[in-house]
C-alpha positions in Angstrom: 10.4 -31.5 3.3 6.4 -31.0 3.1 4.2 -27.8 2.5 2.9 -26.9 5.6 1.2 -23.0 5.3 0.8 -20.5 2.8 0.2 -17.1 2.7 -1.1 -14.2 0.6 -1.5 -10.4 1.0 -2.4 -7.8 -1.5 -2.3 -4.2 -0.2 -3.5 -0.7 -1.4 -0.4 0.7 -2.5 -1.7 4.7 -1.8 -2.3 3.3 1.8 0.9 2.4 2.6 2.2 5.9 0.7 0.1 7.9 3.2 1.6 5.9 6.5 5.0 5.8 5.3 4.6 9.6 6.0 4.7 9.2 9.6 8.4 8.0 10.5 7.4 5.8 14.1 4.8 3.8 11.0 8.4 3.0 9.4 10.1 2.7 12.9 7.6 0.4 14.0 6.9 -2.3 11.0 10.2 -2.1 9.2 13.8 -3.1 10.0 16.8 -1.0 10.0 18.1 -2.9 7.2 14.9 -2.4 5.3 15.2 1.6 6.1 18.6 1.9 4.8 18.0 -0.3 1.8 14.7 1.7 1.1 16.7 4.8 0.6 18.7 3.9 -2.7 14.8 3.2 -3.8 12.7 6.0 -5.7 9.5 4.5 -5.2 9.1 3.9 -1.4 5.4 3.4 -1.3 6.1 0.2 -3.7 9.4 -0.8 -1.9 7.4 -0.6 1.6 4.0 -2.2 0.5 5.6 -5.2 -1.0 7.3 -5.7 1.9 4.4 -4.7 4.2 2.5 -7.6 2.2 5.3 -9.9 2.4 5.3 -9.8 6.2 1.8 -9.9 7.0 2.0 -13.0 3.8 4.8 -15.0 6.4 2.7 -14.7 9.6 -0.5 -16.1 7.9 2.1 -18.9 6.1 3.1 -19.7 9.9 -0.9 -19.7 10.7 0.0 -17.9 13.7 -0.6 -13.8 12.8 1.2 -11.8 14.5 1.1 -13.3 18.2 3.4 -15.5 20.4 5.4 -12.2 20.3 5.9 -12.3 16.3 6.2 -8.4 15.4 6.3 -6.5 11.9 10.4 -5.7 12.6 10.7 -9.7 13.7 10.2 -10.4 9.6 12.9 -9.1 7.4 13.1 -8.8 3.5 16.6 -8.6 1.6 17.4 -9.4 -1.8 20.1 -11.3 -3.2 22.0 -10.5 -6.3 19.5 -10.5 -8.9 17.2 -9.0 -6.6 15.6 -12.2 -6.0 13.4 -11.2 -2.2 14.2 -13.8 0.2 13.4 -13.6 4.4 16.2 -13.5 6.6 15.8 -16.0 9.5 17.1 -14.2 13.0 17.2 -16.2 15.8 14.1 -15.2 17.1 11.9 -16.4 14.3 13.8 -19.8 14.2 12.5 -20.0 18.1 9.4 -19.3 17.5 9.0 -22.2 14.4 10.5 -24.2 16.8 8.2 -23.9 19.7 5.6 -23.6 17.6 6.3 -27.0 15.2 8.9 -28.7 17.2 11.5 -28.4 14.1 14.6 -27.7 13.3 14.6 -27.6 9.5 12.1 -25.5 7.3 12.3 -23.4 3.9 10.4 -20.4 3.3 9.5 -19.0 -0.3 8.5 -15.7 -1.2 7.1 -14.1 -4.8 6.1 -10.2 -4.1 4.7 -8.1 -7.1 3.0 -4.8 -7.6 1.6 -2.7 -9.9 0.6 1.0 -10.3 -2.0 0.5 -7.1 -1.4 -3.0 -5.5 1.4 -5.0 -4.1 0.8 -8.6 -3.2 3.1 -11.0 -1.9 2.9 -14.9 -1.7 4.9 -16.7 0.8 5.2 -20.7 0.9 6.2 -22.5 4.5 7.8 -26.2 3.7 9.0 -28.1 6.9 
């Protein structure tokens, strides 16, 4: 497989802290899985900021941004048993990638991190 795209995004956590007070923002940007999972997390601003950055970085790794019917809610971040984050690839994401790149096999690699004030995400798209 070849490296096909990279994406990175950084966000000020205070921006997300303000935005998540609006329930409509949360419903518009995050999947039901992410919303339910967030109930287990004490630092909600950090949780949502890292995922927001990951979704932005994902769209950048494709080279599309949020176009071609791709929305924030389509990009779902889960964690494996050890806590490592990964993208849950839906049928819609598969369809978008198949249409744009004419491929069926691909991988995404995700790294997210945060400090007190900022969250960052780095994504590698490999086809």
